[in-house]
Every structure is written in structure tokens, then in C-alpha cells.
C-alpha positions, 0 to 999 in steps of 0.5 A: 500500500502506497503512503503519502508523506506528511510534507507531500500531503500538506503541499497537496492540501495547500495547492488549491489555495496557492493556485487561487492566490496566484490567479487572483493575487492582484485582486487580493492586493488591491482589496487589501490596500483598500481595506487597510486604508479604510481601517486607518481612515475610519478607526481613530484607535489605530492612529498610533500605528500610522507612523509604522504604516507610513514607514512600511508604505513609503520608506519601504516601498523603494526596497520592495520595488528594487528587490522585485525588479532585481529578481525579475531582471535576472531572467532577462536575456541581454541578447533579446533586448533589441529595440523593435519597430513597435517600441518606436511607434508606441513611444512616438505616439506617447510623445505626440499626444503629450505635446498636443495636450501641452501646446493646447494648455499653453494656449488656453491658460484659462480653460475650465477644463485645465485640471481635466487636461492636466490629468489626461496629460499625466496619464499619457506622459508618465513612464512605463512601470518597471514592473511591467515585465513581471506581469508581462512574463506571467501572461505570455509576454517577452520580458526582455522586449518589455524591459527594453520598452520600459527603458525607452519610455523612461528616457522619453518621459525624463526628456518630455517633462522638462521640454513640454511642461514649461509651455503651460506651467511655471512650476519648473524653476531650473534649466532643462538639464537641471529638471531632466536630472531631477526627474531622472533621479526619480526613475533611473535608480528604480530601473537601471540599477536593478538591471545593472546589478542583475547583469553583474550577478549573471556574469560574475555570480553564476551560482547565485544567479542559478539559485535565483532563477531556479528557487526564487522565480516566483518571489518577484511576483509576490513582492509585486503583490505587496507593492501593489497593496501599498500603492492601492492604499495611497491611491484610495487616500488621494481619492477620499481626501481630495477636496474636489467636488464629486463631478470633478473626481468622477471626470478624472476617474473616467479620464484614468479609465479612458487612457488605461483602455487606450494605452493597453489597446493601442499597445496590443494593436501595434505589437500584434503586427510583430507577434508581440501583442502582449509585450507591447500592450503591457509595456505601453499600458502598465505605467509607473503610478508612484511617479505619476503621483509625484509629478502631479503633486510637484508640477500640476494642479493638486486635483490632477493627481486623481487621474493617475491615482485612478489609472493605478487602480484601473491598470491593475484591474486589467492586469488582474483580469489578464492573470486570471484569464492566462491561468485558465488558458494554461490549465486548459493547455495542460489538460490537452497536452499543448503548450500555452502561447508565449512570445 
């Protein structure tokens, strides 16, 4: 009579739960972020814990993001990081749309729609999220190609903001080069340093690299879940504590929804011709929400922050749906003995 060891039995019992968590992690993270925010917002007795929560949600956030990206970038193949035609098309479109909105704002300083237009601008111009490769790889995208798009997009944003924002705002006080360095200091350490460290690990610490690839291949995904819960909590905070009337909040939320839908759909449309529909959609659709919030607070009308705050929630609902859909496809392929699509 065959017997099953307690360890294997426990693993078998955990597998349905772990499968559920893996499939719906992003939904769980968003809900957790909202729940934690509500607890601190509506229960005064938790006020003494706010400094610890702020430390975890603000000071520790860069640590989580850096660790997640380092682990993820260890899987990137440098030889596959060549620019493709879709990179040029989608990011040229990004700059053209940003320039059009900036020029319009500059020539219509008294427009009653200024806040809405600034919200739309930030949802167009803020850079791709460095974590796009983490999700893109899990839904069948090419992580190396996505990372290339992330690098191009971050460089473009760092140039576009000091170039275009002076057309309609006086919030930028330095020269183009000074503002470029200020913005680059916000985006490049998060993207470039983990990538360099990952390539150095792959080149000089092969055993460590092998351990990361074989034993920690899912850790970056779960770190993203923790990071997303934190970012979601901050987004809910922006929404609830905004002094703007409900009509403005709804309009900015719809702008966030419209730009989210456009960015994902347009990226997929352009990438489809090169067999990288998933990669292009993810690289162009998933944006750096934390950076978007910072730019809004630093340079734009205070209410404009609602648009990128809502974009964060909308894009991660899209990602959560894509993850759940991908898991169903993978499960179906396993049953039929076929290989799931991967770019």
C-alpha cells in the first residue's frame, strides 16, 4: 500500500489555495490596500500605528520595488533586448499626444477644463512601470522586449517633462538639464540599477544567479503583490481626501479609465503586427503610478493627481483580469497536452 508523506500531503492540501492566490493575487492586493486604508481612515484607535504604516508604505516601498525588479531582471536575456519597430511607434505616439495636450494648455491658460487636461496629460506622459515585465512574463509576454520598452519610455518621459511642461506651467524653476536630472533621479535608480546589478550577478555570480532563477522565480511576483497593496492604499487616500467636488473626481476617474483602455489597446494593436501583442500592450499600458503621483503633486494642479491615482487602480484591474484569464488558458493547455502561447 502506497503512503503519502506528511510534507507531500500538506503541499497537496495547500495547492488549491496557492493556485487561487496566484490567479487572483492582484485582486487580493488591491482589496487589501483598500481595506487597510479604510481601517486607518475610519478607526481613530489605530492612529498610533500610522507612523509604522507610513514607514512600511513609503520608506519601504523603494526596497520592495528594487528587490522585485532585481529578481525579475535576472531572467532577462541581454541578447533579446533589441529595440523593435513597435517600441518606436508606441513611444512616438506617447510623445505626440503629450505635446498636443501641452501646446493646447499653453494656449488656453484659462480653460475650465485645465485640471481635466492636466490629468489626461499625466496619464499619457508618465513612464512605463518597471514592473511591467513581471506581469508581462506571467501572461505570455517577452520580458526582455518589455524591459527594453520600459527603458525607452523612461528616457522619453525624463526628456518630455522638462521640454513640454514649461509651455503651460511655471512650476519648473531650473534649466532643462537641471529638471531632466531631477526627474531622472526619480526613475533611473528604480530601473537601471536593478538591471545593472542583475547583469553583474549573471556574469560574475553564476551560482547565485542559478539559485535565483531556479528557487526564487516566483518571489518577484509576490513582492509585486505587496507593492501593489501599498500603492492601492495611497491611491484610495488621494481619492477620499481630495477636496474636489464629486463631478470633478468622477471626470478624472473616467479620464484614468479612458487612457488605461487606450494605452493597453493601442499597445496590443501595434505589437500584434510583430507577434508581440502582449509585450507591447503591457509595456505601453502598465505605467509607473508612484511617479505619476509625484509629478502631479510637484508640477500640476493638486486635483490632477486623481487621474493617475485612478489609472493605478484601473491598470491593475486589467492586469488582474489578464492573470486570471492566462491561468485558465494554461490549465486548459495542460489538460490537452499543448503548450500555452508565449512570445
